[in-house]
N, C-alpha and C positions, 0 to 999 in steps of 0.2 A: 504494500500500500504506500502510495506517495502522498505526502501532504504538502500544501502550499501555505506559506505564511501570508495572511491577508491583513496583517496589522498595518494600520495607517502610520506612515512616517510623520515626523514632526514637520511643521511648516517651515519653509525657508525664510530666513530673516534678512533684512537689509535690502529689499528689492528697490532698485533705483532705475530711472530711465534717463538717458542722455541723448540729446538730439545731435545727430551727425548728418553729414551731407548725403549719406547712403540710406538713412532711415533712423529708427530709434534703437539705441543700444540698451539692452536690459542686463543688469548685473545683480547678483544676489549671493548670499552666503550659503555654503553647502550644508547638506543635512546628512548626518551619519547614517550610512546604510543605503543612501540613494545612489543609483547608478545612472539615472536620467531624470529629466524634468520635462513637464508639459507646460506650455505657455498659453495663456488665455487673455483675450482682449475684449473690452467693451467701450462704448462711446459715452457711457454715463456710469457713475460710481455704483449705482444699484441696478444697472442694466443687465442684459443677457450677455454673459461671457462666452465667447466661442474660441475653441482652440485654434491658434494661429501657427503653432509649431511645436517641436520637441527637440531636445538636445541632451547630450551627455556632458556638457560643459556647464560652467557657472555663469554663462552669459548667453544671450540670444540677440541677433540683429533682426529687427522687424523691418524688412525692406518694403513691405506692402503698406506701411503707414503713409497716409496722405498728408501733404503739407497743410498746416494751419488747422488740423483737426485734433482735438484733445482726446487722448485715449487713457483708459484705466487698464492696468495689467494685474494679473495674478499668475503665480507659478506654483506648481506642486509636483512632488515626485509620485510615481506610481508606487504601489506596495512592492515588497520584495518579490511577490509572485507575479508582478507585471501588470496588475490591474490598477486603475487609478485609485488613489487614496480618496476617502470619502469624508464628508463632514466639513463644516465651516472652519474648524480648528486646523485643518490641513492647508488652508490658503495662506499665502504670504501677504505681507503688507502691500497695499496698492501703491503704485507710483503713477503720477500724472505728468505728462510732458507733451510738448508740441514739437513738430518737425520745424527745423530752421528754414527760413526762406531759401529758395534755391534748390530744395530737395526735389 
């Protein structure tokens, strides 16, 4: 019998967004046990967050961010079994930023 650990990992802390000419660069602190992270975005703080990407790094470049549009981001690791962690406590701090002109 094989078992899978479905315990939600801790939320990443320190999520920040930096406007670059190529898009919005997101950076955050790592979570012990996390091997990848999923990145979600909304256009309002309490809006519907859609997954925009995933990465095995502690950063993500959102090249689809549109100039002069405010975005809210969340990031979370999947459980060690590969499924997304659940519950509000697994979300990271939201970061709001705008793309710089010329993007």
